[in-house]
C-alpha positions as CSV (number, residue, x, y, z in Angstrom):
1,M,20.1,-1.1,89.3
2,I,17.5,-3.9,89.4
3,A,16.5,-5.0,85.9
4,P,12.8,-5.4,85.1
5,E,11.5,-9.0,85.0
6,I,10.2,-10.4,81.7
7,R,6.7,-10.8,83.2
8,E,6.5,-7.1,83.9
9,I,7.6,-6.4,80.3
10,Q,4.9,-8.7,79.0
11,V,2.2,-7.0,81.1
12,F,3.4,-3.6,80.0
13,L,3.1,-4.6,76.3
14,A,-0.3,-6.1,76.9
15,L,-1.5,-2.9,78.5
16,V,-0.1,-0.8,75.6
17,N,-1.8,-3.1,73.0
18,H,-5.2,-3.4,74.7
19,G,-5.5,0.0,76.2
20,S,-6.9,-0.7,79.7
21,F,-6.1,-2.7,82.8
22,S,-9.2,-4.9,82.5
23,A,-8.6,-5.7,78.8
24,A,-4.9,-6.5,79.4
25,A,-5.9,-8.7,82.4
26,K,-8.4,-10.6,80.2
27,H,-5.8,-11.1,77.4
28,L,-3.2,-12.4,79.9
29,G,-5.7,-14.5,81.8
30,I,-4.9,-12.9,85.2
31,T,-6.8,-10.5,87.5
32,Q,-6.8,-6.7,87.0
33,P,-5.1,-6.2,90.4
34,A,-2.3,-8.4,89.2
35,V,-1.8,-6.2,86.2
36,S,-1.8,-3.1,88.4
37,A,0.8,-4.7,90.7
38,Q,3.1,-5.7,87.8
39,I,2.9,-2.2,86.3
40,A,3.6,-0.6,89.7
41,K,6.6,-2.8,90.2
42,L,7.9,-2.0,86.8
43,E,7.5,1.8,87.4
44,Q,9.3,1.4,90.7
45,V,12.2,-0.4,89.0
46,I,12.7,2.2,86.2
47,G,11.9,5.2,88.4
48,F,9.1,7.1,86.6
49,P,5.4,6.6,85.8
50,L,4.5,4.8,82.6
51,F,0.7,5.4,82.6
52,Y,-1.7,8.1,83.8
53,R,-4.7,6.7,85.6
54,G,-7.8,8.8,85.6
55,P,-11.6,8.9,85.3
56,E,-11.3,8.9,81.5
57,G,-9.1,5.8,81.5
58,T,-5.5,4.8,81.1
59,V,-3.1,7.0,79.1
60,I,0.5,6.2,78.5
61,T,3.1,8.8,79.4
62,E,5.7,10.2,77.0
63,Q,8.4,8.2,78.8
64,G,6.3,5.1,78.4
65,K,5.9,5.7,74.7
66,A,9.6,6.1,74.3
67,L,10.1,2.7,76.0
68,I,7.8,0.7,73.7
69,P,10.3,-0.1,70.9
70,L,13.0,-1.1,73.4
71,V,10.6,-3.3,75.4
72,Q,9.3,-4.9,72.2
73,D,12.9,-5.8,71.3
74,I,13.5,-7.3,74.7
75,E,10.3,-9.4,74.5
76,K,11.2,-10.5,71.0
77,E,14.7,-11.6,72.0
78,H,13.3,-13.4,75.1
79,T,10.8,-15.3,72.9
80,A,13.6,-16.2,70.4
81,L,15.7,-17.5,73.3
82,L,12.9,-19.7,74.6
83,R,12.2,-21.1,71.1
84,R,15.9,-21.9,70.5
85,A,16.2,-23.5,73.9
86,A,13.2,-25.7,73.2
87,Y,14.8,-26.7,70.0
88,W,18.0,-27.7,71.8
89,K,16.0,-29.6,74.4
90,R,14.2,-31.5,71.6
91,A,17.6,-32.5,70.1
92,Q,18.9,-33.7,73.5
93,T,15.7,-35.7,74.2
94,K,15.5,-37.1,70.7
95,Q,12.2,-35.4,69.9
96,V,11.1,-33.9,66.5
97,K,8.2,-31.4,66.2
98,I,6.3,-31.9,63.0
99,A,3.5,-29.6,61.6
100,A,1.0,-31.0,59.0
101,D,-1.4,-29.1,56.8
102,G,-5.0,-30.2,56.1
103,S,-4.3,-32.1,52.9
104,M,-5.3,-35.7,52.8
105,W,-1.7,-36.8,52.3
106,A,-0.4,-34.8,55.3
107,Q,-3.3,-36.0,57.5
108,K,-2.5,-39.6,56.7
109,A,1.1,-39.1,57.7
110,Q,0.0,-37.5,60.9
111,Y,-2.3,-40.2,62.0
112,D,0.0,-43.1,61.0
113,S,3.4,-42.4,62.5
114,S,4.4,-46.1,62.8
115,Y,6.5,-45.7,59.7
116,L,9.1,-43.6,61.5
117,E,10.8,-46.8,62.7
118,H,11.7,-45.2,66.0
119,V,14.1,-42.7,64.5
120,A,12.9,-40.3,67.2
121,L,11.9,-41.3,70.7
122,S,8.7,-39.2,70.1
123,E,7.2,-37.1,67.4
124,S,5.2,-34.1,68.5
125,W,2.6,-33.4,65.8
126,K,0.5,-30.3,65.4
127,E,-2.1,-29.3,62.8
128,L,-1.4,-26.0,61.0
129,S,-4.2,-23.5,61.7
130,G,-5.9,-21.7,58.9
131,E,-3.6,-18.6,58.7
132,A,-0.5,-20.3,60.0
133,D,2.7,-19.1,58.4
134,W,4.8,-22.2,58.4
135,I,7.9,-20.5,56.9
136,T,8.1,-18.2,60.0
137,A,7.4,-21.2,62.3
138,L,10.4,-23.1,60.8
139,K,12.7,-20.1,60.9
140,N,11.7,-19.4,64.5
141,F,12.4,-23.0,65.6
142,E,8.7,-23.4,66.6
143,V,8.6,-26.6,64.5
144,D,11.3,-28.8,62.9
145,I,9.5,-30.2,59.9
146,V,6.4,-29.1,57.9
147,I,4.4,-31.3,55.6
148,A,2.4,-28.9,53.4
149,G,1.5,-27.7,49.9
150,S,2.3,-24.5,48.2
151,F,1.4,-22.7,44.9
152,L,3.9,-21.4,42.4
153,K,6.9,-19.9,44.2
154,A,5.2,-19.5,47.6
155,G,6.9,-21.5,50.3
156,E,10.3,-21.3,48.7
157,G,11.6,-18.6,51.0
158,L,15.2,-18.1,51.8
159,G,16.4,-20.5,54.5
160,I,13.8,-23.2,53.8
161,K,14.6,-26.4,52.0
162,T,11.8,-28.3,50.2
163,L,11.8,-32.0,49.4
164,P,9.1,-32.2,46.7
165,M,6.9,-35.3,47.0
166,E,4.4,-34.3,44.2
167,R,4.1,-31.6,41.6
168,Q,0.9,-31.0,39.8
169,R,-0.4,-28.8,37.0
170,G,-3.1,-26.1,37.0
171,M,-6.0,-26.2,39.4
172,T,-9.3,-28.1,39.9
173,L,-12.8,-26.9,40.1
174,A,-15.5,-29.2,41.5
175,W,-19.3,-28.8,42.1
176,D,-22.4,-30.7,42.8
177,S,-24.5,-30.7,39.6
178,T,-27.7,-30.8,41.7
179,Y,-27.0,-27.2,42.7
180,Y,-24.8,-25.9,39.8
181,N,-25.2,-26.5,36.1
182,F,-21.9,-25.7,34.4
183,L,-20.9,-26.8,31.0
184,T,-17.5,-28.5,30.9
185,A,-17.0,-27.7,27.2
186,P,-16.6,-24.9,26.8
187,F,-16.1,-24.2,30.5
188,D,-16.8,-20.7,31.8
189,F,-14.3,-20.1,34.6
190,L,-15.8,-16.6,35.2
191,Q,-19.3,-18.0,35.8
192,A,-17.9,-20.6,38.2
193,V,-16.0,-18.1,40.4
194,S,-18.8,-15.6,40.3
195,T,-20.7,-17.7,42.9
196,T,-19.6,-18.8,46.4
197,V,-16.2,-20.5,46.2
198,I,-14.7,-23.0,48.7
199,L,-11.0,-22.6,49.1
200,P,-8.3,-24.3,51.2
201,A,-6.9,-22.5,54.2
202,P,-3.8,-20.5,53.4
203,S,-1.6,-22.9,55.4
204,M,-2.8,-25.8,53.2
205,A,-1.9,-24.1,49.8
206,M,0.4,-21.2,50.5
207,G,0.0,-18.6,47.8
208,F,-3.0,-20.1,46.1
209,R,-5.6,-17.6,47.4
210,E,-3.3,-14.7,46.6
211,F,-2.9,-15.9,43.0
212,L,-6.6,-16.5,42.6
213,V,-7.6,-13.1,43.9
214,H,-5.0,-11.4,41.6
215,W,-6.1,-13.5,38.6
216,C,-9.8,-12.6,39.0
217,E,-9.0,-8.9,39.5
218,T,-6.6,-8.6,36.5
219,A,-8.2,-11.1,34.1
220,Y,-11.9,-10.5,34.8
221,G,-11.9,-7.2,36.6
222,F,-13.8,-8.3,39.7
223,P,-12.9,-9.6,43.2
224,L,-14.0,-13.0,44.5
225,Q,-17.5,-12.5,45.8
226,E,-17.8,-14.9,48.7
227,V,-15.3,-17.3,50.1
228,I,-15.7,-20.3,52.4
229,E,-12.4,-21.4,54.0
230,S,-11.8,-25.1,54.8
231,K,-9.1,-26.3,57.2
232,T,-8.8,-29.7,55.4
233,E,-9.3,-31.0,51.9
234,L,-11.9,-33.5,53.2
235,E,-13.8,-30.7,54.9
236,A,-13.8,-28.8,51.6
237,V,-15.2,-31.8,49.7
238,D,-18.0,-32.2,52.2
239,A,-18.9,-28.5,51.9
240,C,-19.0,-28.9,48.1
241,K,-21.2,-32.0,48.3
242,L,-23.7,-30.0,50.4
243,G,-23.9,-27.5,47.6
244,L,-22.4,-24.6,49.7
245,G,-20.2,-23.5,46.8
246,V,-17.8,-24.3,44.0
247,L,-14.7,-26.0,45.2
248,L,-11.3,-24.7,43.9
249,L,-8.1,-26.6,44.8
250,P,-4.6,-26.3,43.4
251,G,-3.2,-29.1,41.2
252,D,-5.1,-32.2,40.2
253,A,-7.5,-32.7,43.1
254,E,-9.4,-35.4,41.1
255,K,-6.2,-37.5,41.2
256,R,-5.7,-37.2,45.0
257,L,-9.3,-37.0,46.2
258,A,-11.2,-39.1,43.6
259,L,-13.9,-36.3,43.3
260,Q,-15.9,-38.0,40.5
261,S,-16.4,-41.2,42.6
262,Q,-17.9,-38.9,45.2
263,E,-20.5,-37.8,42.7
264,L,-19.0,-34.4,42.1
265,S,-18.5,-32.9,38.6
266,C,-15.0,-31.5,38.2
267,I,-12.7,-30.0,35.6
268,H,-8.9,-29.4,35.6
269,V,-8.0,-26.0,34.2
270,F,-4.9,-23.9,33.3
271,E,-2.7,-27.0,32.9
272,D,-0.7,-25.4,30.1
273,V,-0.5,-21.9,31.7
274,L,0.5,-23.3,35.1
275,P,2.6,-26.4,34.4
276,R,4.2,-26.8,37.9
277,A,1.7,-24.9,39.9
278,F,1.2,-27.0,43.0
279,T,4.0,-28.5,45.1
280,F,3.3,-30.8,48.0
281,G,6.4,-31.6,50.0
282,I,8.4,-31.8,53.2
283,R,10.0,-28.6,54.4
284,H,12.8,-28.0,56.9
285,R,15.4,-25.4,57.7
286,A,18.1,-25.3,55.0
287,E,20.8,-25.0,57.7
288,E,19.4,-27.8,59.8
289,Q,22.2,-29.7,61.5
290,N,20.3,-32.1,63.8
291,P,20.7,-35.6,62.3
292,L,17.5,-36.7,63.9
293,V,15.5,-34.1,62.0
294,L,17.1,-35.0,58.8
295,A,16.6,-38.8,59.4
296,T,13.0,-38.1,60.1
297,V,12.6,-36.2,56.9
298,G,13.9,-39.3,55.1
299,Q,11.5,-41.6,56.8
300,L,8.6,-39.3,56.1
301,A,9.5,-39.2,52.4
302,K,9.6,-43.1,52.3
303,R,6.1,-43.3,53.8
304,L,4.6,-40.5,51.7
305,S,6.0,-41.9,48.5
306,T,3.8,-45.0,48.9
307,C,0.5,-43.1,49.1
308,L,1.0,-40.4,46.5
């Protein structure tokens, strides 16, 4: 029996997920006839129809429904194989793939890679997107090293090793006094978070938003009203300076961003309640065996230690 090709499986899943041939074609970036041809080929290989085509649209058959979990497993294993193969290829060609969050420290490391002293022949850098789950990215071999921050126990998942570069207490609130008039003594945290708040993207401070949402709901009995998400710390500071909202960052943001010198009022809160709240560090797989990755971690640590 001829086995289905992986492309046919991917098209099948796209059609299941998007519900129509035209939507699946748009998602895959191919033509609708190409989708139809792949599905017809898959049906010919397995010997029975997977979809009913009619005036009312496309409906999956019962046999097609039964295949969905099996096909999903095949596609998942294929993706895992490609990721592992890419990892092995990087090891052979002396390449290291590094992901950096939007913090000032990580950005500085990303745009000044001369410090690596040619440990790797090339470093492939990528910026973590707003919702990026870098723990999964490491476990799936999509990246080899992550430079990022985390809040409380977030980011300390099983199989991930963290080299802490900086640990800071509590959190920082900052605002432009032209637009907001808060008293710093006594400071009213509830008043500050009752307005629009500017928060770092989840990938930049994993666990911070979840903590803040839970804190507001349990301590004050209300959800955050309006949130502006910033991909980088510098973008967050710019939004704050424009009066778009009150900036909340984990740890001592005044120390790392010099907020007061940028004419922003700020206050550091919950230092005693959250003594080791924010951790900025270098992350990699705990079972990592590639000496090039481990050597690159060491070089990254040397460079970052000079600018923290």
